[in-house]
Each structure stands twice: as structure tokens, then as C-alpha cells.
Backbone bond lengths (Angstrom), bond angles and torsions (degrees), N, CA, C in turn:
res aa  C-N    CA-C-N  psi(-1)  N-CA   C-N-CA  omega(-1)  CA-C   N-CA-C  phi
1 M - - - 1.457 - - 1.526 111.22 -
2 K 1.343 115.92 -36.82 1.459 119.43 178.86 1.521 111.00 -62.46
3 E 1.340 116.52 -43.17 1.458 120.49 178.86 1.519 110.70 -64.66
4 L 1.330 117.22 -37.04 1.465 121.09 178.61 1.518 110.86 -64.22
5 L 1.326 117.31 -44.42 1.460 120.61 178.21 1.520 111.12 -64.26
6 T 1.328 116.29 -36.83 1.470 119.80 178.30 1.525 110.62 -62.59
7 Q 1.314 116.53 -43.05 1.465 120.15 179.20 1.526 111.66 -66.44
8 L 1.329 116.94 -38.07 1.466 119.80 179.06 1.530 111.48 -68.75
9 L 1.340 116.40 -42.96 1.462 119.92 -178.79 1.520 112.01 -70.07
10 A 1.330 117.20 -20.01 1.460 119.81 177.72 1.518 111.13 -66.38
11 R 1.330 117.88 -26.70 1.469 122.71 177.14 1.526 107.84 -132.46
12 P 1.339 117.38 77.72 1.475 121.05 -172.76 1.525 113.65 -62.81
13 L 1.343 117.75 -37.09 1.465 119.48 -179.15 1.528 110.95 -64.67
14 L 1.311 116.27 -43.97 1.459 120.13 178.48 1.527 110.76 -66.67
15 A 1.329 117.03 -34.68 1.467 120.13 177.93 1.521 110.82 -64.63
16 V 1.340 117.07 -40.79 1.468 120.78 177.28 1.528 110.48 -64.03
17 E 1.332 116.89 -41.18 1.463 120.29 177.75 1.529 111.63 -62.60
18 L 1.331 116.13 -37.87 1.457 119.94 176.85 1.531 111.52 -65.24
19 L 1.325 116.78 -40.20 1.465 120.27 178.36 1.524 111.11 -64.80
20 V 1.332 116.46 -41.83 1.472 119.95 178.55 1.523 110.40 -64.52
21 A 1.336 116.26 -43.33 1.464 119.79 178.57 1.528 110.46 -63.61
22 S 1.328 117.86 -38.57 1.466 121.02 177.88 1.520 111.02 -64.63
23 L 1.337 116.49 -37.30 1.458 120.17 177.26 1.529 110.92 -61.63
24 F 1.326 116.91 -47.00 1.463 120.67 179.57 1.535 111.26 -64.78
25 V 1.323 116.00 -39.42 1.474 119.78 179.74 1.521 110.34 -60.94
26 N 1.323 116.76 -44.75 1.459 119.86 -178.00 1.520 112.22 -74.24
27 L 1.324 117.59 -33.36 1.465 119.57 174.90 1.530 110.72 -64.55
28 L 1.317 116.08 -45.02 1.458 119.59 179.12 1.530 111.54 -68.99
29 G 1.345 116.13 -24.33 1.458 119.22 177.00 1.519 113.04 -66.30
30 L 1.336 116.29 -17.47 1.465 120.08 177.24 1.520 112.47 -79.21
31 A 1.331 116.85 -9.29 1.471 120.27 -172.45 1.530 112.00 -61.04
32 S 1.329 117.03 -43.60 1.468 118.97 -177.56 1.524 111.61 -64.61
33 S 1.336 117.02 -38.96 1.472 119.73 178.32 1.519 111.13 -66.70
34 V 1.320 115.78 -44.24 1.469 119.59 177.97 1.525 110.74 -62.75
35 Y 1.321 116.37 -36.58 1.470 121.24 179.02 1.529 110.75 -60.94
36 V 1.319 116.65 -46.38 1.468 120.27 -179.79 1.528 110.72 -63.14
37 I 1.337 115.86 -42.86 1.474 119.41 -179.69 1.523 110.87 -63.11
38 Q 1.334 116.31 -43.87 1.460 120.11 -178.53 1.525 111.56 -67.32
39 V 1.325 116.97 -37.70 1.461 119.56 178.63 1.527 110.62 -64.21
40 L 1.326 116.43 -43.09 1.461 119.70 179.97 1.526 112.03 -67.63
41 N 1.344 116.16 -37.22 1.462 119.15 -176.37 1.528 113.02 -81.65
42 R 1.333 116.97 -36.49 1.456 119.97 -172.51 1.526 113.12 -103.44
43 Y 1.327 116.57 -52.97 1.463 117.96 -174.15 1.525 112.07 -73.42
44 V 1.353 116.65 -44.89 1.460 119.43 -177.94 1.524 111.01 -63.49
45 S 1.342 115.80 -39.31 1.471 118.69 -177.88 1.523 112.80 -78.12
46 N 1.350 117.64 -34.89 1.465 120.85 -176.06 1.521 113.44 -102.58
47 G 1.343 117.02 -31.10 1.454 120.78 178.04 1.513 114.69 71.41
48 I 1.324 118.82 27.48 1.470 122.19 -179.75 1.534 108.00 -90.45
49 D 1.334 116.82 118.08 1.469 121.01 -175.51 1.522 112.23 -66.39
50 S 1.313 116.96 -33.95 1.469 119.55 -179.06 1.524 111.12 -62.67
51 T 1.337 116.35 -33.64 1.472 120.25 177.57 1.523 110.40 -65.15
52 L 1.332 116.60 -42.95 1.461 120.91 179.33 1.525 110.91 -63.92
53 V 1.333 116.97 -41.41 1.466 120.10 179.74 1.518 110.63 -63.75
54 T 1.335 116.16 -43.41 1.473 120.10 -179.67 1.522 111.05 -63.25
55 L 1.328 116.17 -44.77 1.465 119.67 179.66 1.523 111.49 -64.60
56 T 1.329 116.98 -39.47 1.466 120.65 -179.48 1.523 111.20 -65.62
57 I 1.342 115.98 -44.72 1.474 119.09 178.24 1.533 110.18 -61.49
58 G 1.322 115.81 -41.26 1.466 119.58 -179.68 1.519 112.52 -63.38
59 V 1.335 117.15 -43.95 1.459 118.97 -178.35 1.519 111.04 -70.66
60 L 1.330 118.08 -33.39 1.464 120.29 176.96 1.523 110.92 -65.27
61 L 1.333 116.69 -40.70 1.472 120.02 176.03 1.530 110.88 -63.77
62 A 1.333 116.11 -40.67 1.465 119.62 179.73 1.528 111.14 -64.63
63 V 1.321 117.47 -41.41 1.468 121.07 178.85 1.522 110.68 -64.69
64 A 1.336 116.39 -40.76 1.472 119.97 178.66 1.528 110.65 -64.46
65 L 1.335 116.58 -43.03 1.463 119.61 177.99 1.526 111.49 -64.99
66 E 1.326 116.72 -38.45 1.466 119.72 178.02 1.523 111.06 -61.73
67 C 1.330 117.02 -44.24 1.474 119.82 178.10 1.521 110.84 -62.50
68 G 1.336 116.36 -39.93 1.460 119.89 178.65 1.521 112.13 -63.82
69 F 1.329 116.46 -44.59 1.465 120.09 178.66 1.526 111.14 -65.20
70 R 1.330 117.63 -36.46 1.459 120.07 178.71 1.522 111.54 -64.11
71 Q 1.326 116.35 -43.87 1.464 119.74 179.25 1.524 111.13 -66.22
72 T 1.325 116.36 -41.01 1.474 120.21 178.67 1.522 110.86 -64.24
73 R 1.337 115.71 -43.09 1.463 119.64 179.45 1.524 111.03 -64.49
74 L 1.321 116.94 -37.73 1.466 120.37 179.71 1.529 110.69 -63.94
75 K 1.324 116.35 -41.01 1.474 119.68 178.68 1.524 110.88 -66.80
76 M 1.335 116.95 -38.34 1.462 119.55 177.46 1.520 110.96 -67.09
77 A 1.331 116.77 -38.65 1.471 119.88 -179.53 1.519 111.76 -65.24
78 Q 1.327 116.78 -29.07 1.462 119.41 177.89 1.528 111.85 -64.27
79 G 1.339 116.35 -27.99 1.461 119.76 179.15 1.513 114.00 -75.65
80 I 1.344 116.94 -17.15 1.467 120.05 -179.53 1.519 111.13 -66.17
81 N 1.337 116.72 -38.13 1.462 120.81 -170.52 1.524 113.92 -92.73
82 V 1.322 117.65 -3.04 1.469 119.50 -174.57 1.527 111.14 -62.05
83 K 1.321 117.38 -55.66 1.465 120.62 -177.56 1.528 112.49 -67.92
84 P 1.355 119.60 -45.14 1.479 118.05 177.58 1.521 113.26 -60.83
85 N 1.341 117.55 -38.98 1.465 119.75 179.14 1.521 111.25 -65.81
86 A 1.327 116.43 -41.31 1.462 120.23 178.29 1.529 110.93 -65.07
87 R 1.334 116.02 -39.07 1.462 120.54 178.93 1.521 110.80 -65.61
88 L 1.336 116.33 -42.41 1.464 120.54 179.87 1.516 111.24 -64.12
89 S 1.326 117.12 -46.62 1.463 120.42 179.88 1.520 111.23 -61.97
90 A 1.336 116.40 -42.01 1.463 120.13 -179.56 1.532 111.34 -65.89
91 S 1.346 116.87 -40.38 1.471 119.01 -178.93 1.522 111.60 -68.15
92 V 1.343 117.33 -39.11 1.466 120.08 178.16 1.523 110.52 -65.72
93 F 1.334 116.46 -43.79 1.464 119.81 179.84 1.523 110.67 -64.65
94 T 1.330 117.05 -39.93 1.467 120.60 178.99 1.523 110.81 -64.17
95 T 1.332 116.26 -41.05 1.465 120.26 179.22 1.524 111.33 -64.16
96 I 1.334 116.31 -43.23 1.466 119.98 -179.36 1.523 111.39 -64.85
97 T 1.324 116.80 -40.62 1.465 119.79 -178.38 1.525 112.79 -77.07
98 A 1.348 117.32 -23.64 1.462 120.03 -177.56 1.525 113.32 -88.66
99 V 1.327 117.28 -21.10 1.458 119.74 -177.40 1.527 110.29 -71.27
100 K 1.306 115.96 154.17 1.454 120.03 -178.89 1.529 111.16 -67.39
101 A 1.294 115.66 144.72 1.469 120.94 -177.03 1.523 111.59 -62.90
102 Q 1.348 116.82 -35.49 1.464 119.78 -179.75 1.522 111.13 -63.37
103 A 1.335 116.44 -39.05 1.465 119.94 179.24 1.525 111.03 -67.81
104 M 1.331 117.24 -38.92 1.458 120.53 179.62 1.527 111.23 -68.41
105 D 1.340 115.99 -35.64 1.471 119.38 -179.22 1.523 112.15 -67.48
106 R 1.317 116.96 -23.30 1.463 119.29 179.72 1.526 112.17 -74.29
107 L 1.316 116.64 -21.08 1.465 120.09 -178.46 1.524 109.91 -78.54
108 P 1.319 117.41 138.18 1.468 120.08 175.50 1.530 110.48 -64.93
109 P 1.326 117.82 152.64 1.470 120.41 179.37 1.516 112.90 -57.64
110 A 1.342 117.54 -35.90 1.463 120.36 -180.00 1.527 111.38 -62.99
111 V 1.339 116.15 -38.05 1.464 120.04 178.82 1.522 110.32 -67.49
112 K 1.327 117.03 -39.10 1.463 119.97 177.62 1.520 111.09 -62.29
113 R 1.344 116.41 -42.04 1.461 119.66 178.86 1.526 110.68 -66.16
114 E 1.326 115.80 -35.44 1.465 119.21 179.73 1.520 111.25 -67.53
115 I 1.332 116.98 -36.51 1.464 120.43 179.52 1.519 110.38 -62.58
116 T 1.328 116.42 -46.94 1.462 119.78 179.95 1.524 111.39 -71.27
117 G 1.339 117.24 -34.56 1.455 119.77 179.11 1.514 113.39 -71.96
118 A 1.341 116.72 -21.55 1.460 120.02 179.64 1.525 111.85 -65.28
119 I 1.322 116.55 -24.26 1.475 119.08 177.82 1.519 109.69 -61.91
120 N 1.321 116.80 -47.55 1.463 120.12 178.94 1.522 111.87 -63.92
121 T 1.329 116.55 -35.06 1.464 120.03 179.01 1.523 111.11 -63.07
122 V 1.331 116.33 -45.46 1.469 121.01 179.02 1.525 110.70 -64.96
123 Q 1.320 116.96 -42.09 1.457 120.43 -179.35 1.519 111.61 -65.62
124 Q 1.333 117.20 -38.41 1.457 120.08 178.20 1.531 111.74 -69.18
125 A 1.324 116.42 -31.07 1.467 119.42 -179.61 1.523 111.56 -66.62
126 Y 1.338 117.18 -30.27 1.465 121.16 -178.38 1.521 110.96 -115.53
127 N 1.340 116.94 37.62 1.461 118.96 178.41 1.524 110.31 -76.56
128 A 1.323 116.16 177.16 1.459 121.02 -172.90 1.522 112.33 -64.75
129 N 1.323 117.61 -38.58 1.466 120.50 -179.03 1.525 111.51 -64.27
130 N 1.327 116.75 -45.15 1.466 119.71 178.42 1.523 111.50 -66.34
131 L 1.328 115.88 -37.19 1.458 120.00 -179.41 1.530 111.22 -63.78
132 T 1.324 117.04 -46.28 1.467 120.03 179.77 1.528 111.40 -67.30
133 A 1.328 116.77 -34.52 1.467 119.20 177.76 1.528 111.05 -64.65
134 I 1.336 116.36 -40.11 1.464 119.97 178.34 1.519 111.14 -66.77
135 M 1.327 117.33 -36.98 1.459 120.83 -178.79 1.522 111.95 -71.21
136 D 1.323 117.65 -18.86 1.463 120.48 176.65 1.526 112.59 -78.82
137 V 1.341 117.05 -18.09 1.461 120.21 -174.65 1.531 112.70 -61.43
138 P 1.348 120.40 -48.22 1.474 118.47 -178.97 1.524 113.45 -60.82
139 F 1.326 117.05 -26.65 1.462 119.71 -177.11 1.520 112.47 -78.76
140 A 1.341 116.79 1.23 1.464 118.78 170.92 1.529 110.30 -62.55
141 L 1.341 116.13 -27.84 1.464 119.89 176.63 1.524 111.35 -63.98
142 L 1.329 116.89 -27.25 1.461 120.40 177.33 1.530 110.67 -63.53
143 F 1.326 116.41 -43.72 1.457 120.14 179.16 1.533 110.72 -67.24
144 V 1.333 117.05 -35.48 1.459 120.09 176.85 1.531 110.62 -65.43
145 A 1.336 116.83 -39.77 1.462 120.40 178.05 1.524 111.36 -62.82
146 V 1.323 116.64 -40.30 1.463 120.00 177.50 1.519 110.69 -65.22
147 L 1.338 116.48 -38.15 1.459 120.15 177.60 1.532 111.54 -63.25
148 F 1.328 116.28 -37.26 1.463 119.49 177.07 1.530 111.30 -63.17
149 M 1.320 117.17 -33.25 1.466 120.42 176.87 1.526 111.67 -68.69
150 L 1.344 115.67 -30.36 1.464 119.94 -176.36 1.521 112.15 -89.13
151 N 1.333 116.17 -49.71 1.457 120.34 -176.72 1.525 109.01 -153.96
152 T 1.316 116.43 118.30 1.468 120.88 -175.97 1.519 111.85 -67.59
153 L 1.330 117.13 -39.35 1.465 120.64 -177.68 1.523 111.08 -64.25
154 I 1.334 116.75 -46.25 1.476 120.25 179.03 1.525 110.38 -63.67
155 A 1.332 116.39 -42.17 1.462 120.59 -179.50 1.522 111.09 -63.55
156 T 1.328 117.21 -39.49 1.465 120.65 178.50 1.527 111.02 -65.32
157 T 1.324 116.22 -41.33 1.468 120.36 178.37 1.527 111.00 -62.40
158 V 1.329 116.16 -45.35 1.464 120.45 179.52 1.525 110.52 -64.28
159 S 1.323 117.69 -39.77 1.471 121.09 179.78 1.526 111.10 -63.09
160 C 1.330 116.53 -43.04 1.469 119.99 178.16 1.526 110.86 -63.38
161 F 1.319 115.72 -39.36 1.462 119.60 179.00 1.529 110.79 -65.42
162 L 1.330 117.83 -42.02 1.466 121.27 178.98 1.524 111.19 -64.02
163 I 1.324 116.65 -41.07 1.463 120.02 179.01 1.524 110.36 -64.21
164 F 1.330 116.33 -41.53 1.464 120.65 178.32 1.530 111.22 -61.90
165 V 1.337 116.46 -45.77 1.467 120.59 -179.63 1.524 110.32 -63.77
166 F 1.338 117.32 -40.07 1.461 121.37 -179.88 1.525 110.96 -63.82
167 L 1.336 117.07 -47.69 1.461 120.32 -179.92 1.526 111.21 -66.35
168 F 1.336 116.25 -38.60 1.463 119.72 179.00 1.534 110.67 -65.19
169 S 1.321 117.65 -37.26 1.473 121.39 178.64 1.522 110.85 -64.71
170 I 1.335 116.32 -42.89 1.469 119.62 178.54 1.530 110.35 -62.98
171 F 1.325 116.50 -44.59 1.467 120.75 179.90 1.529 111.06 -63.49
172 S 1.342 116.48 -42.45 1.467 120.17 -179.23 1.518 111.41 -65.61
173 N 1.337 116.42 -41.59 1.467 119.38 179.57 1.522 111.56 -62.71
174 R 1.317 116.61 -39.34 1.468 118.99 178.72 1.528 111.23 -68.33
175 M 1.318 116.36 -37.97 1.466 119.91 -179.93 1.523 111.92 -69.83
176 L 1.345 116.31 -32.62 1.463 119.85 -175.84 1.527 113.31 -92.12
177 K 1.323 117.00 -5.20 1.461 119.55 -176.08 1.521 111.56 -60.69
178 H 1.333 116.69 -48.92 1.468 120.06 -179.45 1.527 112.23 -67.85
179 P 1.350 119.77 -49.02 1.476 119.15 177.89 1.517 113.44 -59.27
180 M 1.331 117.59 -36.89 1.459 119.84 178.66 1.519 111.34 -65.03
181 G 1.333 115.77 -39.89 1.456 119.11 177.25 1.515 112.08 -64.93
182 E 1.314 116.34 -42.13 1.469 120.13 178.06 1.522 111.43 -66.47
183 L 1.337 116.47 -36.72 1.468 119.69 177.90 1.521 111.23 -65.52
184 G 1.322 116.70 -39.81 1.463 119.52 176.47 1.513 112.28 -62.68
185 K 1.349 116.22 -41.11 1.462 119.47 178.45 1.530 110.74 -66.48
186 A 1.330 116.28 -39.09 1.462 119.87 179.70 1.523 111.37 -65.06
187 N 1.322 116.21 -41.07 1.471 119.41 177.30 1.528 111.13 -64.66
188 S 1.325 115.86 -36.70 1.470 119.26 177.94 1.526 111.02 -65.22
189 R 1.322 115.56 -42.81 1.468 118.68 179.07 1.529 110.94 -65.67
190 S 1.332 116.91 -37.77 1.464 119.68 178.01 1.522 110.81 -64.02
191 G 1.331 115.56 -43.43 1.459 119.05 178.09 1.513 112.46 -64.71
192 A 1.334 115.72 -39.81 1.465 119.15 178.74 1.522 111.21 -65.51
193 L 1.338 116.34 -40.24 1.469 119.89 179.29 1.525 111.14 -64.61
194 M 1.326 116.71 -43.49 1.462 120.00 178.87 1.525 111.29 -65.93
195 G 1.337 116.67 -42.82 1.462 119.54 -179.96 1.517 112.26 -64.21
196 S 1.329 116.70 -42.54 1.465 120.34 179.14 1.516 111.36 -64.99
197 T 1.338 116.54 -38.68 1.466 120.26 179.69 1.522 111.52 -65.28
198 L 1.323 116.20 -41.85 1.464 119.68 179.52 1.516 111.77 -69.03
199 Q 1.332 116.30 -37.09 1.465 119.28 -177.72 1.535 111.03 -72.39
200 A 1.331 115.99 -35.46 1.471 119.66 -176.59 1.529 110.45 -109.13
201 S 1.299 116.34 42.33 1.474 119.76 -177.54 1.528 111.70 -62.23
202 D 1.320 117.09 -37.15 1.469 119.65 178.71 1.524 111.30 -64.84
203 A 1.325 116.37 -41.14 1.465 120.02 178.97 1.524 110.90 -66.22
204 V 1.344 116.45 -35.53 1.469 119.64 178.42 1.526 110.46 -61.91
205 R 1.321 116.60 -42.35 1.467 119.81 179.92 1.528 111.20 -71.51
206 S 1.346 115.67 -37.33 1.470 119.13 -177.17 1.522 111.75 -66.16
207 F 1.324 116.76 -41.04 1.463 120.55 -176.91 1.532 112.56 -97.39
208 N 1.325 116.60 7.77 1.465 121.49 176.66 1.541 110.83 55.04
209 A 1.327 115.30 47.50 1.472 120.59 -175.97 1.521 112.75 -99.52
210 A 1.324 117.07 10.70 1.467 119.43 -176.78 1.524 111.89 -62.51
211 T 1.336 117.27 -43.27 1.464 120.73 -179.06 1.518 111.18 -63.70
212 F 1.328 115.80 -44.03 1.470 120.25 179.57 1.527 110.92 -61.46
213 L 1.335 116.58 -46.57 1.462 120.43 -179.14 1.527 111.39 -67.50
214 R 1.348 116.12 -34.72 1.464 119.03 178.30 1.530 110.57 -64.47
215 N 1.325 116.13 -41.82 1.465 119.58 178.18 1.531 111.47 -65.42
216 R 1.331 115.44 -40.60 1.468 118.77 176.39 1.524 110.82 -61.56
217 W 1.329 116.37 -40.49 1.465 121.11 -179.10 1.535 110.90 -65.95
218 I 1.334 116.72 -41.12 1.462 120.37 179.43 1.529 110.40 -65.64
219 D 1.336 116.81 -43.53 1.466 120.15 177.74 1.526 111.22 -61.60
220 Q 1.333 115.82 -42.79 1.456 119.65 179.90 1.533 110.77 -66.28
221 L 1.327 116.10 -37.64 1.463 120.11 179.22 1.525 111.03 -65.40
222 K 1.330 116.74 -41.18 1.468 120.29 177.71 1.528 110.97 -62.63
223 K 1.320 116.39 -41.69 1.453 120.05 -179.84 1.523 110.66 -65.69
224 T 1.334 116.66 -42.78 1.462 120.08 179.44 1.522 111.28 -64.05
225 T 1.335 116.54 -40.33 1.465 120.70 178.67 1.523 111.26 -64.24
226 R 1.327 116.24 -41.30 1.469 120.00 179.19 1.522 111.36 -64.11
227 L 1.324 116.99 -43.24 1.454 120.39 178.96 1.523 111.73 -66.70
228 A 1.328 116.12 -37.14 1.467 119.47 178.25 1.529 111.25 -64.15
229 R 1.345 116.36 -36.79 1.464 119.24 177.36 1.514 111.46 -67.35
230 E 1.326 118.04 -35.24 1.463 120.89 177.65 1.517 111.76 -66.32
231 V 1.324 115.78 -34.43 1.456 120.01 -178.71 1.524 110.94 -74.69
232 M 1.341 117.63 -34.80 1.460 121.17 -177.67 1.527 111.65 -65.62
């Protein structure tokens, strides 16, 4: 979340435009619900066809505008990550090229691939789709406010449920933080072991180390499986 806020604050004008677009998207998202309520209250009770036609045209326009705002917001969100992604790639490349060759040679090939692959992982974590999804979260309060206008009891129930889910998410993230870190380290060690074995296959046969490496691989696999079960 800290990195996300840093990227948003780096371009404050674009961040404000994204918030405004998110507001319109969520307001227009209420159109279908309002349409159903109005049809049940007005058309079903009165049976006037002109009312149904007017409501249908209105909701179709609202849906079209919502799709337009979503596409526009998605294109704007893509511009948020351009400079941070370029900065990250440049800093990683600079670090790799500036470090001493002896230090780089000590790293297993799997670790080197993981370092370069981590750039894509970070970029995918803060892509436009995830960014817009996160920006929609605060506007859940908008739907709760509308529910309070319609029915206080339903709105109170939904609010309690949202608070429970929010607190449970915070608790789960704290509980899973350590196992997730250990699982990442275990996967890295497994990848490094496999990469080293493949690269030094001749040495493995020469020194008859296949049994030793197989046992190490089985132990590492058991540990990774156990950690994965804790995370699930």
C-alpha cells in the first residue's frame, strides 16, 4: 500500500482524475439497482409503458457511460506506473552492472533469474487493473450510504459484515506474513537447488552426488508443501 501511495502521489493531478473517474463509475454502477427499484415501484404498480421505456433508455445510457468511464480510467491508470516501472528496471539493471563480477558469480543461476524476474512480479502487482480495483474499495461506502436511504436494518447488517471482513483481512494478513515469507524463501532455495543441479550435472555424476541431492530435494519439497498448507 505504501508503494501504491508513492506512485499516486508522484502524479497528483492524474491521481485526482482517477478518483473523480472512480466516483462517476461507482455512481453510474447504481443505475441498474435504481432501475429495478423504479420498475417495481412505478411500472408494476401503474403499468404505464412510457415509464418503462424512459427508465430503460436511462439505464442503458448509464451503463454505456459507466463502460466509457471504466475504459478511460483504465487508460489513465496505465500512465501511473510508467515512470516507476522504468525507474525500477533502470535501478535493478544499474545494480547488476555495477556489482563486482566475483560477487555475481557466487550467486546461483536460479537466484539471478529470480532477481530479474522480480521486476515483472512487482510491475504486475501494481498494474492498471489492480490499481483501479483498489481505488473502487473506498467507494463501497457510497453503496452503504444508499442502503441507509432505502432500509436502515439492511444497511446496518451490511456495515457490520464489511467491518468484520475488513478486520478479518487485517488479522489474516498479519498471520500469513511470516509463512508467506518463509514460503518464498523455500521456493527460492528449491529453484536454486534445481538450477545448480542442472548446471553441474557432470559434476553430480562424477562425484556420485545424485543420492545426496535427491534427499535434499525431497526434504526441501516437504518443507515447501508444509508451508504452502499453512498459507492456504
